[in-house]
PAVEXKOL-417529 format. One line per 3 residues: their letters; for each residue x, y, z of C-alpha. Coordinates in steps of 0.5 Angstrom, whole numbers. Layout:
BEGIN
A) X Y Z ~ ...
END
This chain:
BEGIN
MLK) 73 290 178 ~ 79 285 178 ~ 82 283 184
DVA) 89 286 183 ~ 86 293 181 ~ 82 294 187
EFM) 88 292 191 ~ 92 297 187 ~ 87 302 189
EFL) 88 301 196 ~ 95 301 195 ~ 95 308 192
QTG) 90 310 198 ~ 95 308 204 ~ 101 309 200
LTP) 102 316 202 ~ 109 317 203 ~ 115 312 201
YHV) 115 310 208 ~ 108 308 208 ~ 109 304 201
VKN) 115 300 204 ~ 111 298 210 ~ 105 296 206
VCS) 110 292 201 ~ 113 289 207 ~ 106 287 210
MLT) 105 284 203 ~ 111 280 202 ~ 110 277 209
REG) 103 275 208 ~ 107 271 202 ~ 112 268 206
FIA) 118 272 204 ~ 123 273 210 ~ 126 279 212
LSE) 134 280 212 ~ 138 286 215 ~ 144 289 211
GDS) 148 288 217 ~ 148 281 218 ~ 151 275 214
WEL) 145 272 210 ~ 144 264 209 ~ 139 263 203
EPN) 135 257 201 ~ 133 255 194 ~ 126 257 192
TGY) 125 262 198 ~ 123 269 198 ~ 127 275 202
YVT) 127 282 203 ~ 131 288 205 ~ 130 295 207
RNG) 134 301 207 ~ 132 308 211 ~ 124 305 211
SSI) 123 308 204 ~ 127 303 200 ~ 126 296 199
VAF) 129 290 195 ~ 125 283 195 ~ 128 277 191
KTG) 126 270 190 ~ 132 265 190 ~ 130 260 185
ELN) 135 255 184 ~ 141 259 187 ~ 145 259 181
VRR) 148 266 181 ~ 152 265 175 ~ 146 265 171
GFN) 145 272 173 ~ 139 276 176 ~ 132 278 173
IVA) 131 285 176 ~ 125 290 176 ~ 126 297 179
SHT) 122 302 180 ~ 121 308 185 ~ 117 309 192
DSP) 117 317 192 ~ 112 322 188 ~ 112 329 188
CLK) 109 333 194 ~ 110 338 199 ~ 115 337 205
IKN) 114 341 211 ~ 120 345 214 ~ 122 345 221
NAL) 118 351 225 ~ 112 349 221 ~ 107 354 222
TAT) 107 361 219 ~ 101 366 220 ~ 97 371 216
ASY) 92 375 220 ~ 89 369 224 ~ 90 364 219
QRL) 95 358 220 ~ 99 356 214 ~ 104 350 214
NVE) 111 353 211 ~ 113 348 206 ~ 118 347 200
TYG) 116 343 194 ~ 119 336 193 ~ 120 334 186
GAL) 117 337 180 ~ 109 337 181 ~ 104 341 177
YYT) 103 346 182 ~ 96 348 180 ~ 94 341 181
MLD) 95 342 189 ~ 90 347 189 ~ 83 346 192
RPL) 84 339 193 ~ 84 335 200 ~ 91 334 203
RIA) 94 330 208 ~ 100 330 213 ~ 104 324 213
GRV) 111 321 214 ~ 115 319 220 ~ 117 322 226
IER) 123 320 230 ~ 121 319 237 ~ 126 319 243
DGD) 125 313 248 ~ 130 313 253 ~ 137 312 250
RLR) 134 310 243 ~ 131 314 237 ~ 126 310 233
AVN) 122 312 227 ~ 115 312 227 ~ 110 312 221
VQS) 105 317 222 ~ 99 321 218 ~ 94 326 220
DFL) 87 324 222 ~ 85 331 219 ~ 86 334 212
VTI) 89 341 210 ~ 88 345 203 ~ 91 350 199
PSV) 86 355 197 ~ 86 358 190 ~ 85 366 189
AIH) 78 367 187 ~ 77 369 179 ~ 74 376 182
QNR) 81 378 185 ~ 85 375 179 ~ 82 376 173
EAN) 88 374 169 ~ 88 367 172 ~ 85 364 166
DGL) 91 367 162 ~ 96 363 165 ~ 97 362 172
KLN) 104 362 175 ~ 105 360 182 ~ 110 362 187
PQV) 112 356 192 ~ 113 360 198 ~ 107 365 197
DLL) 102 360 193 ~ 103 353 196 ~ 102 354 203
PLI) 97 349 206 ~ 92 352 211 ~ 91 348 217
GMG) 87 352 222 ~ 85 359 225 ~ 87 362 231
DGE) 94 361 235 ~ 94 354 232 ~ 97 348 234
DVV) 104 345 233 ~ 104 340 227 ~ 108 335 231
RAI) 103 335 237 ~ 97 335 233 ~ 99 328 229
APE) 103 325 234 ~ 101 327 241 ~ 104 322 245
KDV) 111 322 243 ~ 117 325 245 ~ 119 327 238
VDY) 126 330 236 ~ 125 331 229 ~ 121 329 223
DLF) 120 328 215 ~ 113 330 214 ~ 110 331 208
VVP) 103 334 205 ~ 101 329 200 ~ 94 329 196
DTE) 89 325 199 ~ 84 324 193 ~ 81 317 194
PYT) 82 313 187 ~ 77 312 183 ~ 75 309 176
YGA) 71 313 170 ~ 69 313 163 ~ 63 309 160
KDE) 66 302 161 ~ 70 304 167 ~ 77 304 163
FLA) 80 309 166 ~ 83 309 173 ~ 85 316 177
APR) 89 317 183 ~ 95 320 186 ~ 102 317 186
LDD) 101 313 179 ~ 108 315 178 ~ 111 310 180
LTG) 107 306 185 ~ 104 302 179 ~ 111 300 178
VFG) 112 298 185 ~ 106 294 186 ~ 106 291 179
GMK) 113 289 180 ~ 112 286 187 ~ 106 282 185
ALI) 109 279 179 ~ 115 277 183 ~ 110 274 188
KSN) 106 270 183 ~ 112 268 179 ~ 115 261 179
CST) 123 263 178 ~ 129 258 177 ~ 133 264 176
ISV) 134 269 182 ~ 129 274 181 ~ 129 281 184
CAC) 125 287 185 ~ 128 294 187 ~ 124 300 189
FDN) 128 306 191 ~ 126 312 194 ~ 128 319 192
EEV) 128 318 184 ~ 124 325 183 ~ 130 329 186
GSG) 135 325 183 ~ 136 319 186 ~ 143 321 190
TKQ) 141 319 197 ~ 143 313 201 ~ 137 310 199
GAG) 136 312 192 ~ 138 308 185 ~ 144 312 185
STL) 147 309 192 ~ 150 302 193 ~ 143 299 195
LKD) 142 294 189 ~ 150 293 188 ~ 150 291 196
VLY) 144 286 195 ~ 146 283 189 ~ 153 282 192
GII) 150 279 199 ~ 146 274 195 ~ 153 272 191
CAV) 157 272 198 ~ 151 267 201 ~ 151 262 196
AEP) 159 262 194 ~ 163 256 196 ~ 169 256 200
DDA) 173 255 193 ~ 170 260 189 ~ 173 267 187
VEE) 167 272 189 ~ 169 277 184 ~ 169 273 178
LSR) 163 270 181 ~ 160 277 181 ~ 163 279 174
NAV) 159 272 171 ~ 153 274 175 ~ 152 281 172
ANS) 154 279 165 ~ 148 275 165 ~ 143 280 168
FLV) 138 284 166 ~ 134 290 168 ~ 127 292 167
SMD) 127 300 169 ~ 119 301 170 ~ 117 308 171
NAH) 111 310 167 ~ 110 314 160 ~ 106 319 157
ALH) 100 317 153 ~ 97 321 147 ~ 93 327 150
PNH) 86 327 147 ~ 87 335 147 ~ 94 336 145
PEK) 96 330 140 ~ 101 335 138 ~ 105 334 144
CDP) 107 327 142 ~ 112 324 137 ~ 108 323 130
TNR) 109 316 129 ~ 110 313 136 ~ 104 315 140
CLI) 102 311 146 ~ 95 309 148 ~ 92 307 155
NKG) 90 300 155 ~ 94 298 149 ~ 100 295 153
IVI) 107 296 156 ~ 111 302 153 ~ 118 301 151
KHH) 121 307 152 ~ 127 310 147 ~ 131 316 147
ANQ) 137 317 143 ~ 141 321 148 ~ 140 315 153
AYL) 135 319 158 ~ 132 312 157 ~ 137 306 157
TDG) 133 302 152 ~ 137 300 146 ~ 136 295 140
MSS) 138 289 143 ~ 135 290 150 ~ 128 292 147
AVL) 128 286 142 ~ 130 281 149 ~ 124 284 152
KNI) 119 284 146 ~ 121 277 145 ~ 119 275 152
LDK) 112 279 152 ~ 111 276 145 ~ 111 269 147
ANV) 107 271 153 ~ 102 274 149 ~ 103 281 152
PHQ) 101 287 148 ~ 107 292 148 ~ 108 299 144
DFF) 114 304 143 ~ 115 311 146 ~ 119 316 143
NRS) 119 324 145 ~ 118 329 140 ~ 125 331 137
DAR) 124 338 139 ~ 122 336 146 ~ 126 335 152
SGS) 126 328 155 ~ 125 326 162 ~ 129 321 165
TLG) 129 315 170 ~ 132 311 175 ~ 135 306 170
TIS) 141 310 167 ~ 143 312 175 ~ 143 305 177
NRQ) 147 303 172 ~ 153 307 175 ~ 153 302 180
VSL) 151 296 177 ~ 152 296 169 ~ 147 291 166
HTV) 143 290 160 ~ 137 295 161 ~ 130 296 158
DIG) 126 302 160 ~ 119 301 160 ~ 112 304 163
LAQ) 105 304 163 ~ 101 310 159 ~ 98 315 163
LAM) 96 322 163 ~ 97 328 167 ~ 104 325 170
HSF) 106 329 176 ~ 99 332 177 ~ 96 331 184
CET) 91 326 181 ~ 94 322 175 ~ 90 317 170
MGT) 92 310 167 ~ 88 305 164 ~ 84 299 168
DDL) 86 294 164 ~ 94 296 163 ~ 95 293 171
AVL) 94 286 169 ~ 98 287 163 ~ 104 289 167
VDG) 104 284 172 ~ 103 278 166 ~ 109 281 163
LKA) 114 282 169 ~ 112 275 171 ~ 114 272 164
FYQ) 120 276 165 ~ 122 273 171 ~ 120 266 169
TDV) 125 267 163 ~ 132 265 163 ~ 136 270 159
RFF) 143 268 157 ~ 148 273 153 ~ 153 270 149
GDE) 157 276 146 ~ 152 279 140 ~ 147 273 141
VVF) 142 272 146 ~ 139 265 148 ~ 132 264 152
EG) 130 258 157 ~ 124 258 160
END
């Protein structure tokens, strides 16, 4: 098995929540010599150096400075750290007879039935009081919970179409008897004021198929983009300023302070510009020049042709697992790809011998969306939407190809190492 695939499987297994994902990414970057920055400080940046900044403990933006020439723009890859799950409410325990269950609400658009009869774990963060300070601490339970389904003998119509009520059917079973306070069970030594706790799938990632060509795991959407983008950034030798932005809350609309709809990316780019601006530079003009020469790759996985339901896909644009990077198109701009942005990326991938394919939805089916459209409301950039082909998106266990991860890293690395210059209707490539 490729080293990156094995590392990715560990990344998936330990990245239970966005808080855990960001902590893992910080560790990855620190090992590679990246330097942590604070949003509240003025930045002093050096050429050919890696830096990162976090927000809310659940979003992170990392960048390499290259030659520190902001007028050449930014090469940006964006993805998201969150996945559909169940969020635990306050006053979490609810009882039926002697059964103790967790009172939860759905986060994001999960396939409900895939939550049933599956190993689940409680994870997230608690806010602890320490004297006159409050501190966020990542936690996870050392025990599992599950949501038992109703036996076929008690629901004879289950195979005719199962409809689940989140308040009734999706409450995880945590114990018998009087039960124990959830917070005390997972953080017994802490003075907890409040929390952001979730019930998440704990299925260990595994490969399958006669040639191990498939990888199944929770959270492929979109930890594939987080891991692939960060790995490409680490491995790249960039002359331009290269950025990898990983946002929280994409699955619920991105409208938070740490989401793609926030000013996070804009603030980081402006912070870089201010750090390198000379005293006589007009910063606003410098910003305009930088953004005009910037390019965003919005990374979020795409639907593969389903082996049992090929009719769900477009007749002539059918994406397959292990066949390369998917470029996503939509006439009504649920994806921001247009002819030029697609051509720019295809040119880069072709030069690097990285395979690619096009995705379109069926014309009579509603399209999903991603963070590219939302982030452009804050920073308007040339943008292409991409992903890797996967099955069972928003299931508690999804499937992708084991060969595609290396393809993604190679493609994004090639992008980072290309200087793309825009001159009206003409694009020039350097590097």
